[in-house]
N, C-alpha and C positions, 0 to 999 in steps of 0.2 A: 268552580271558581271559590265561591264559599265554602269555608270547612266549618260542619257543625258541631254542635257538643258533643263530648266522648270520643272523637278522634284522634286528638293529640293528648300526650302526657300534661300532667297538672303543671310541670315544670315548665313546659314550653308556653302554655297558654299565660303563666305568670310572666314569662318574659315577653310575650307579646304584650302585655298591659305596661312593663316597664320601659318599652320602645315606644309604644305608641302614646303615653303620658307625656313624655319631654317634648316629641314631636308635636304632639297639639299645643302644648305650651308656645314651643317657638314659633310655631304658625300664628297663635293669637298675639304674639307679642309682635311680628311683623305686621300685622294688619293693625293692631292699635298704633303703629309709629307712622301711618298713613295720615295725610293732613285731614282727612274726614275718614275716619274708619268704617263708619256706615254706609259709605258710597257702594259699596259691593254686596251690601245685605239682600236687595231684591234679586240680583242674577244670581246670588248663591242660593237662594231659596227656591228659585226656578229649576236650576239645574242639580239640586238636591231632588226634587221630587222627580226629575227626569232619571236619574241615577235610581231611585228607589224602583221606578215604573220599567226600566231597562231589564232589569232581572228577571221578569215575567214573560220578556220575549225571547222564546228559544229558538235557536236555528240549528236544523240538522245536518250534522257533518259526519255522514256513514262512518264508523258503527255507533258514534254517540251523538247527542246533541249538546250544543252551547248556548249561553246565553251573552247579552251584549253586558259590558260592565262600562265602559264609558269615563274610566278613570283619567285617560289620557285627555280627552275633550275637557273635564273639569279642571283639571291642572291647567291647559292653555288658556282657558277663558278665566278660570278664577283665581289662577296665582295661589297664594299660601291661604286663601279662602277653600281651596280644596280639598285640605284634609280635615277641616273640622265638619264640611258639608257630608263629605264621606264618611266620618263616623256618625254622624246624625242619621244619616240614609242605613247605615249597616245597622244601627241600634233597632230603628223601626222596621227593617225587614225581620231582623230576628224575633221581635215581639210580636207583629202584626201577622206576616206570613211565615214565620218559622224558616227563613231562609240564613243559614248562617246559625249564630248560636251567641249566648251572652258570655259564656266561660272563653269562648275564642273570637269576642269581638275586638281585643287587643291585638292580636295576631292578624284578623282579617282587616283591620283598619291600618295596621303598619305594611300589610302585603298591598295593599290597592293604595293607599294615601301616599305613602313614601315615592313610589313609582309616579305619582300624580304631580307632586312637587318637583321631580327631576323633569317630567313631561314639559312642565312650565319652563325650566330652563331651556330644555330645546327648542320649544315656542318662540322664546328670545330670539334665537337665532336668525328670526326675520328681519330684524334689523340689520346687521351686517350682508345678510343676503341680498337685501333691497338695495344695498351699494352697487350691487354687481348686477342683478337683473332687475325687473319692474317689480312694483309693490304688491300687485295680483300674483306672480308667481311665488314671491318669496313669504308671502303668507299663506297661499295654498301647500308649498313644500314644506315648511315649518310647522303647518297644521296637520300634515299627515304624518310626519316625523312623530311629532309628540302622541298623536293619539297611537301610533303601533308600539312606541316605547313603552305607554302607560301601562296596555295590556300585556305587551311581551316580558315586560320584566316581572310584573305580577305573575304571571304564567309561570315563569322560571322560579320564583319564590314558592309557589305553590307546589310545584313538582318537587322540588329540595326537602322543603317541610315533610311532604306526605313520605316520600322515600324513605328518608332518615328516621322516621318515627314509627316504621312500620312494627306492630305486634308482632312478638317473636312467635306466635301459633299459627299465623298465617303463611301461604304457599309465596314466599317472598318472590319468585321467579314469575308466578302469573298475575301477582298484584302489580309487579314494576311493569309488565307488560301492558298492562291496564292503563296504568298511570302513564306511560310514555305515549300511548294512543291518545290518550284526554288531552294531553300536552300537546301533542303535534296538531290536533284539531283545533288548536287556538291561532294556529298560523294564519290560517285563512282569516279567521274571525279579527285577528290584529291587522290584516291588509284592509278587511271591512271597515273597521272604527277608524283607523287612518284615513280613510277615504271618506268616511263621513263627517269624520273631526275637521278635514279639510273644505270638504262643502259649506260646513256651518261657518267655519273661519270667513270664507270668501262671500257668502250671503251676509253675514254682520259687516263685514268691511264694505259692502254695497250700500246696506240700507241705515246701518246703524254702527258707524264705525268706532265711536266711542266706546265700545263694551271691549275692545280690544286694547284698549289704551293701557299702559303700564303706570300703577299708583305705587309703585314700592318704594317710594323715596321716603327719607325722613320727614319728619315734620319741621317746616322751616321756622329758624329762629326769629324772635321779635324783631331784631335787628335787620335781618333781610327781609323783611315784611316792608318794612319802610322806606319810603322812595328816598333818594338823595335829598329833595329838599326837607323832607320830615326829619331825616337824620340830621341834617345840620342846625335845624331848629332846637332838636334835643339836646 
C-alpha cells in the first residue's frame, strides 16, 4: 500500500504534496475549533503508534502478502485527528524502517488520510442507525463499514496511481496483472480491518464510551456559555 521513492513521476509526487497540505490544514483547523483541541491528543498518539506498528504485521494472501493499514480505524476513532496522525506515522515509517518514502509522503498521506476522513463520516452513520436498531448493533455496523471504506478506497487509489504511471519500458500487461492481483488481495484484508474496527468500537463502547463521542462542534460563544441568570445580570 505504501508507495516508495522512485516509483511515481516527480509531478505526481508534487501533486501529492499539493493535495495533502490543504487537507492537513483543514484537519488542523477543524481540530482547533473544538472546545478543547487537546482532548484528542492522547488517543491520537496511541493510534498513531498503532498505525506505525501495523505495517510490520504481514498477512499472507497467496500469491502475495499484505499488511494491515488501519486508516479506517483511525478515521472512526479520531475523526479529523486521523489525517495528521497518519501523516506523522507515514513520516516515521519512511525515516525509521524505510517503508514508503519522503518524495511520496504527500501521495501516501492523501491516499490513506482522505479515506480515513471519509471513514469518519461513515462512522457517524451510527447515530441514525441507532434510531432504528439498538446502539450496540449500530456502533458495530458503522465501525465495520468505516474500516472497510478506509482500506478499500485507499486500495483503489493505489491501484489507479500505479497503473496510470507505469514507465513505458515495462511490460504493461504483466505489470497490470500483478497490480490487479495485489489489489484483489486487499479485499479480504478490507473485511478483516472492518471486523477489527467493529470489535474495537464495541469494546470501547463497553469500557470507555467517551472515546467514541463526537467533539466536532464549534467553540461555544461566550454568550452561550452564560446561564440565563448570568445573562440577565450582564
